[in-house]
N, C-alpha and C positions, 0 to 999 in steps of 0.2 A: 299825585295827582289820582283820583277814584273813576271808573267807571263804574255803574253799580247797576247790573242787574237784579233784577225784582220779579219774583213771582210766587202767586197764591193759590189755593184751593175755593177757600170759603170769602176771599178777599183777594180783587182785583187789580192792578198798579199797570199801567201802559204805563213806560216810562225813558226815557233819554236823559243822562242828568248828568255832566262832566264837571267834577269841582278842580280847580287848580291852588294850590298852597290853601286847602280846607275851606276857601271863598265860590259858593255857589255860583252856578251860573244860568244867564233864563233856561228852561229846559218844558218842552211840550209835557203833560202830565192829563191823565184821566184816572180817576179815584171810581169803581162802584163798590158796594160794600152792601151783604145782607148779613149779616153775622151775627149770632150771640156773642154778649159784651160777658161771659162766665166762661166762656173757653181757656183754653190754653194760651199762656201770653207769646208772642212773637218772638221768633229765634232770627238770629243774625248768623251766618255761617260765613267762618274764615278761612281760607284757604292755608296751605301750609308755601312755602318759599321755589321757586323755580316751577310750580303750577296755578291752575287757575281757578276759578268758579265750578268749570265742570267736574272736579273729582266728587263733586255733591249727585253727583245722579242717584246714587243707589240710595241715594236718603231722599230723595224727592218725593216716590210716591211713598214712602214710609211716614214721613209728615204728612202729606195728603191723606192718607189713609185716617192719621190720627186728628186730620184738620187744625194743626199746626199753622197758622201764619208762617212765612220764614221769607229773609233776604238775603240774598247770595252776593256777595262785593268782588270785585275784579276790583285790585288795585291798579292803575294805568291809565290812562288817558287817551282819548279819542282824538287822533289826527284829522280826521277831514274823510269824505266821500272817494276819495281818491289814495288814502294812503292806508283809512283802516283801523283798528283800535290799536293802541302801544300797550302791552302790558307789563307795570313794575313788578315782577316777578322776583327780582333783584333786590327790591330796594328794603331800605333800613326798615327796625323796629318804629322809631321814632316818628320818621315819616310816615310810615301807616298806623301809627299812633293818632298822627294828626289829621289825618286821613277818618279814621275812626271819629272822633270830635268830630268832622264835618255831618259826617252821616246820622251820627246819633241826634245832633243838634236840629238834623233839616228833615232826613228822610223820615227817621222813625218819629218824630214828634211828629208827622199826618197821619203814622200807623197806626200810635196809639191811640189819637181821635177818634180813629174809625173802630179798632176793637174797646177801646174803651178802658185800656186794660195800664198801668202806671209804668207800669215794667216792661225792659224785652229779654232775653237770656240769651248767651252769646255761647257758639259753639265750634270752636279751632282746631288744628288740624298743626301740630308741630309749631313750626316758628310762627303761627298765627295766633296761636297762643301766649307768644312773647309779646307781637304786637299788642294784644289785647292786654295784657296785663302793665303793660308803660302806659297806655291809654288810662288807665283803672288808676292806676298810679298817680298819673297827675293829674287827675281831673277830678281825683274824689267825688265822682259819680254818683248816684244813686238812683240810674238809670237801670243799673245791670243786675237783675236779680241772680243770676247764678253763670260763672262761666266753666265752662264744661271745655277742659286740653285735653284733646285726643295723641296721646305719641310727643308730649312738647319736651323738650328738654329745657326743662326748666333750673338745671345748673349745667348749661350747655351741654356738647362730643363731643369727646376727645377725637372724634373724626375729622372736626371742621380745622383741628389745630393743623394739617398738613395739608390744606389743598386751600383754593382761592375759586373753588367750582361755584357760580354766580352771585358776587360779587357786588355790592358790600354786604348783601345778605348775610350771606356764611359768617362773617365775623359775627354777627349776634347770636349764632351758636356755638361759639365758642368757649370753653371752660373760663368763669373770669368776667364775661362780656358784662357791659353794665346793665342792660335790659337784664337780663339772670338775677339780678341784685335788685331792682325794685321794689319797693315796698306795699304790702296788702291794704285794697281797699276795704274799710272794714264792714264797705254797707253792701259787699257782693260776697256769696259764696262762693267758694273755690272746690273745682273735682277735677280729678284726672283719671285716666284710662291706659294702659300700658300695652304692646305687644309681647308676649312672650314667644319667639319664633323660633322655627324648628325647621332649618334648612330641606331637611330632608323631605318635607311635606309640600310638593309643589303647590295643590290648589290654595294653600295660607299665602301667595306670593305669587300670584300670574302678572305678566309684565305688562305695562300701563303703559301709554306712550305720553307723552312729557310736552314741553313751551320746547326745552331745548335740545331734544335729544340726548338723555341723558341716559343710559343703561344702568340706570337704579340696580335692578335685580344684582349684576354681577360685584355693583358696592356695595349692594344690602348682605352679598354672600362674604365677600371680603371682611366687612364689618361686622357679622358675628362672630367669625372667630377670634378677633381682636378686643372687642368691648367685653367689659364686666357684663357676667349674666346672670339673669335674664337680659333678653336686651332684643329689640324688633329689627335688628340687620344695620340701624344708625343712630339709636339712641338706649341709652341701659336703663330700665324699668328705674335704679336708684337716682337716675337726671329726673325723671319724668315725678318720682316721688320726695321730690328732695322741700318741696315744701312744708314746714312745718305747718301753715294752716290748711291746706287740701282735707277732702275727704277723696278716699278713692273708692270707682264703683266698681273696678271690677278691672281684668285683663283678658285678652284674648290671644289665639295662636296665633294673628297673622303679622306681618311682616309689615315695617313701615308705610309702606306706599300703599298698602291695603287695609289702612285700619281705616275708612269709612268705610267699610260693608255693614252687612245687616247687622251681624254679632256688635258690632258698636253701639247701636244706635239701638239694641235692645238691652244694653249695659247704662243706655243716657236717660231711656222713657221715661223712667216714674218722673226724672228730676224736670222733662220738658213736659209733662203733664199736669204737674203741679199748678195750681191755681189761686 
């Protein structure tokens, strides 16, 4: 199930939309737009596991400045006015891929009509990249021009073998997991960015709040010493770079939980501005 949060600069969507098992339910929706149909194509932003769409806060003003329409996705469902939202931060890649199919087939189709664009881009952090890869492999869609994977464990992370943190999502990032071995979608270009982190540089890994109260900084410090270097504290660069059909956009000095900074945006920007 998914709760979708959507915001734009030149395109304004006011939306409350809940999908269950990929099926849309009635929603109140208003759309207003005054935009050039020759601008950058829209981008779908997919968060990591054990997180939500708030991780894109640093990217929002950057996307707005470049006039790039964007959609932020929260996987989960809205339980009602007395209970609030429940976020499926520990959901499987297969479930999230099914949710992405619903988003692409419904919400993004409307956005494509307004922007005049025939495709969208996806930028995904960590496991979000695996969610997107499963969707692309299963759908053979032509709708996604580019997939930019930031810190995605495309060959898994050895750290995931020894814990059940955020199960069942953590099972999807173990080496050899089915979602790490899905096929390429030949209609999409794949890009990667990885983190080459040094724990002695505190500013490269600020402590960040998260949904489950996990002390990621300590986990990343422990992981740095255990993983093949270079790594970002959770995922070795060799895993991010393991796909034979990807193009590397470069790397930053940030830890895994800080890989959605202005630095990663700068590496992605030329792809996002392609027309």
